[in-house]
C-alpha distance (Angstrom), angle and dihedral (degrees) to the residues before:
residue distance angle dihedral
K1 . . .
R2 3.83 . .
L3 3.85 89.2 .
L4 3.84 91.0 53.2
F5 3.74 88.9 55.0
L6 3.79 93.3 49.2
L7 3.79 89.3 50.2
N8 3.89 92.2 50.3
K9 3.72 91.3 -115.9
T10 3.77 92.1 124.4
D11 3.80 139.1 20.4
K12 3.82 92.3 -139.9
N13 3.80 107.0 109.9
T14 3.81 97.4 -150.9
T15 3.82 116.9 -165.0
I16 3.83 118.3 -145.5
K17 3.79 116.9 -144.7
P18 3.78 124.9 -151.3
D19 3.76 111.5 -100.7
I20 3.83 103.3 -120.5
P21 3.85 111.2 165.4
N22 3.76 117.4 -129.8
C23 3.73 93.5 1.0
E24 3.76 134.6 112.1
I25 3.83 115.9 -136.7
L26 3.79 109.9 -134.8
T27 3.73 99.3 178.6
P28 3.86 111.4 105.8
I29 3.82 116.8 -105.6
K30 3.88 91.3 -118.0
D31 3.91 89.2 59.6
L32 3.80 92.6 46.2
K33 3.81 88.6 63.8
D34 3.75 88.6 71.8
L35 3.84 88.1 72.3
L36 3.84 90.6 50.2
V37 3.78 96.5 45.9
N38 3.80 105.9 28.5
G39 3.86 104.2 19.2
E40 3.80 96.6 -123.9
C41 3.75 128.1 91.2
S42 3.86 141.5 143.2
V43 3.75 108.1 -132.6
Q44 3.86 119.1 -162.7
V45 3.77 113.2 -149.5
K46 3.74 135.9 178.1
G47 3.85 122.7 -151.5
K48 3.82 117.2 -120.8
Y49 3.81 114.9 -101.8
V50 3.80 133.7 165.8
P51 3.76 122.1 -150.4
D52 3.83 120.6 -139.9
E53 3.75 101.4 -170.4
K54 3.73 95.9 170.9
N55 3.78 90.9 62.8
N56 3.76 96.7 31.2
Q57 3.75 90.9 -117.4
I58 3.79 136.3 128.9
Y59 3.83 123.5 -161.0
I60 3.75 117.5 -149.5
Y61 3.91 115.7 -157.6
G62 3.79 102.5 172.7
W63 3.82 148.7 -10.1
N64 3.82 140.7 -176.1
P65 3.86 104.8 -37.5
R66 3.77 90.2 -138.7
A67 3.77 92.7 61.1
K68 3.82 130.7 75.5
F69 3.71 122.9 -130.7
E70 3.84 89.7 -115.9
S71 3.82 90.6 62.7
I72 3.84 91.4 45.5
Y73 3.82 90.3 49.4
N74 3.81 92.6 49.7
S75 3.81 90.5 47.4
I76 3.81 90.1 54.1
I77 3.81 90.5 50.8
N78 3.75 93.7 45.5
I79 3.77 95.1 48.8
G80 3.82 94.4 44.8
S81 3.76 94.2 46.1
K82 3.80 90.3 61.6
D83 3.78 92.4 65.8
K84 3.87 105.3 110.4
N85 3.84 94.2 -145.0
F86 3.82 104.2 35.7
G87 3.80 105.1 17.2
H88 3.74 90.3 107.4
I89 3.85 93.7 72.3
F90 3.84 89.0 64.3
D91 3.79 91.8 54.0
G92 3.89 94.5 54.5
E93 3.74 133.8 25.9
G94 3.69 98.9 -58.8
I95 3.76 97.1 109.7
G96 3.88 123.7 52.5
Y97 3.78 135.5 177.0
I98 3.71 136.6 -166.1
D99 3.85 124.8 -159.7
E100 3.86 106.9 -132.7
S101 3.84 93.8 168.0
N102 3.82 117.1 139.0
L103 3.77 136.8 171.3
K104 3.74 93.7 -105.2
D105 3.82 100.1 49.7
G106 3.82 100.3 22.7
T107 3.72 125.5 -148.4
K108 3.75 115.6 13.0
I109 3.91 119.5 155.4
R110 3.79 118.6 175.7
F111 3.81 117.4 -149.5
E112 3.74 120.4 -173.0
V113 3.85 142.6 173.6
L114 3.78 108.0 -115.0
K115 3.74 119.3 -142.3
Q116 3.88 107.9 -47.3
R117 3.78 135.7 158.5
N118 3.84 92.3 -121.2
V119 3.79 99.1 36.5
K120 3.77 98.0 161.7
E121 3.78 94.5 47.0
S122 3.90 90.6 47.3
Y123 3.77 88.6 47.0
N124 3.87 91.3 55.4
V125 3.83 91.4 48.8
L126 3.81 89.7 51.3
L127 3.85 90.7 46.8
D128 3.87 90.4 52.7
A129 3.78 91.0 46.0
I130 3.82 91.7 51.9
D131 3.72 91.9 47.0
K132 3.70 93.4 53.2
A133 3.79 95.1 40.9
L134 3.72 92.0 53.6
T135 3.83 92.9 51.9
S136 3.73 115.3 87.4
N137 3.86 145.9 128.8
I138 3.79 132.2 -95.3
R139 3.71 116.4 -160.6
Y140 3.82 116.9 -148.4
S141 3.83 123.0 -163.5
M142 3.88 114.9 168.9
Y143 3.71 110.8 -151.8
V144 3.84 122.8 174.6
V145 3.79 136.4 178.5
D146 3.69 109.6 -85.0
D147 3.93 109.9 -134.0
C148 3.80 98.0 -44.9
K149 3.84 88.4 -173.3
K150 3.88 89.4 80.6
A151 3.80 91.5 52.8
T152 3.76 116.1 98.1
S153 3.82 94.2 -169.8
T154 3.85 137.1 15.0
D155 3.80 89.5 -101.7
E156 3.77 90.2 63.8
I157 3.86 95.6 53.0
K158 3.73 108.5 114.7
F159 3.82 130.6 -163.7
K160 3.73 132.1 -143.6
L161 3.74 137.8 -168.2
S162 3.85 109.3 -101.0
S163 3.81 133.4 179.0
V164 3.71 141.4 -139.1
D165 3.85 90.1 -106.2
E166 3.73 92.2 53.1
M167 3.80 93.5 47.3
L168 3.83 91.2 49.2
L169 3.81 91.1 53.2
I170 3.81 92.8 44.8
C171 3.83 92.7 51.7
Y172 3.79 91.8 44.4
N173 3.83 94.4 50.0
H174 3.85 91.1 44.7
Y175 3.75 87.5 53.6
K176 3.78 90.7 45.5
D177 3.82 92.4 53.4
T178 3.76 91.5 45.9
Y179 3.80 92.2 49.0
K180 3.85 90.8 48.1
K181 3.85 90.8 51.2
Y182 3.83 88.9 47.1
C183 3.85 90.8 55.0
E184 3.80 93.6 43.9
D185 3.76 92.2 50.7
N186 3.81 92.5 49.0
I187 3.75 90.4 50.1
V188 3.85 92.7 51.6
R189 3.82 89.8 45.8
L190 3.79 94.7 49.7
M191 3.82 93.6 45.0
K192 3.80 88.3 53.2
R193 3.75 89.4 50.1
I194 3.81 92.7 51.7
E195 3.82 92.2 45.2
E196 3.79 88.7 50.0
N197 3.80 93.1 49.9
I198 3.82 90.3 49.4
N199 3.83 89.9 52.7
I200 3.90 92.1 45.3
E201 3.81 87.2 51.3
K202 3.81 88.9 54.7
I203 3.77 93.8 46.8
K204 3.79 98.4 46.2
P205 3.88 99.0 76.4
H206 3.82 90.5 53.9
I207 3.80 100.0 48.9
S208 3.83 91.7 83.5
N209 3.72 89.0 59.0
L210 3.71 93.9 57.6
N211 3.77 125.7 99.8
L212 3.74 103.1 -132.8
K213 3.71 90.7 -163.7
D214 3.77 88.1 68.3
S215 3.79 120.6 89.6
I216 3.76 118.1 -82.1
E217 3.74 90.0 -118.6
K218 3.81 90.1 58.0
N219 3.77 93.8 47.7
I220 3.83 91.7 49.2
K221 3.83 91.3 50.9
Q222 3.76 90.9 49.3
L223 3.79 91.2 50.6
S224 3.74 90.1 48.3
D225 3.79 92.1 52.6
L226 3.73 92.8 48.0
T227 3.82 98.0 44.4
K228 3.82 100.7 31.2
I229 3.88 88.3 -129.0
S230 3.74 115.8 135.7
E231 3.80 117.6 -101.2
E232 3.74 91.5 -123.0
I233 3.82 91.8 60.1
I234 3.79 93.1 44.5
Y235 3.85 90.4 48.4
E236 3.88 89.0 54.3
I237 3.77 91.2 50.5
V238 3.79 96.0 45.6
E239 3.81 90.9 45.6
K240 3.72 90.1 52.7
Y241 3.80 100.4 44.9
N242 3.92 107.1 10.1
I243 3.86 119.4 -128.2
K244 3.85 97.6 -89.4
K245 3.86 93.0 52.3
L246 3.90 91.2 50.5
L247 3.85 87.9 72.6
T248 3.80 93.2 64.8
I249 3.84 100.5 38.7
N250 3.80 115.5 118.3
T251 3.77 107.3 -127.6
D252 3.80 96.4 -177.4
R253 3.84 105.8 136.6
S254 3.81 102.0 -170.6
E255 3.77 96.4 99.7
L256 3.80 92.8 43.9
K257 3.85 91.0 51.6
E258 3.79 90.0 48.6
K259 3.85 91.3 53.1
L260 3.78 89.4 43.6
S261 3.81 90.5 54.6
V262 3.78 91.7 49.5
F263 3.84 92.0 53.1
K264 3.80 92.4 45.8
D265 3.83 90.1 51.8
K266 3.76 90.6 49.4
L267 3.84 89.5 52.0
N268 3.74 93.7 45.2
N269 3.87 91.0 49.5
L270 3.84 93.8 36.5
E271 3.82 99.4 146.6
A272 3.79 95.7 51.8
N273 3.82 94.4 41.9
V274 3.77 92.8 47.2
L275 3.77 92.3 54.0
I276 3.76 90.7 52.6
E277 3.83 94.9 46.2
Y278 3.75 90.9 43.8
K279 3.86 92.0 53.1
N280 3.80 91.3 45.2
S281 3.87 93.7 50.9
I282 3.85 90.8 48.5
T283 3.87 90.0 50.5
K284 3.80 90.9 50.0
E285 3.83 91.7 50.9
K286 3.79 90.3 52.1
E287 3.78 92.1 50.8
């Protein structure tokens, strides 16, 4: 959708968000556009957690992917211990956690308030500490190699700041160039096949007149004289199929012409076809 906007195929200015598993992105949409347009952005995220107030438990399912659980845990303890009324529960054994993570369900860490006099109040302090500890920033700076073809050594390789928009267009244009080459190559291949079938059709009626005991050179010259096809072309055909096999080859060109027409149409309507093929290829990769 973003690419369609960049190609002026739609007026809808779609904003792409970073894919951060089990985290909520707090940064406003308008600020996320800096990453798309300029390649730099600070994204505020909050790890996913689910309170279970009834059992005085809180389940954590994710956090900033650049942080380790140890730092998240220490942050929770540091924030909670600053509470003037219930900070003491974070210094002792008032807070506990159990790692219930597994391969099937992913990250799942259960925090809970252990037996305290003021369980509900302590629970609220823990909840606030978790909420704050799971909120952090991720700084993105998208640097890429700047035209390494010009560099004569690794020391001369330079980097530049890129953006999501620039990368989208580079990938799309690369795909477009590749698709164009693919169509052109198939057109050349099919035209050669059609021309080859035409020549084989001309050669076929004269094969029975050949003396196969003669040298291949003599047979090729004879076929060239009879069909007015150059000896070079006949030699290529004979080398590919041999004279006896030429009698059984199907020279019908209708299917080849149909395929040729398809590739010519794709080339003539390159922009529209590339967008369809590009979308399909991305869908297949996701599947």
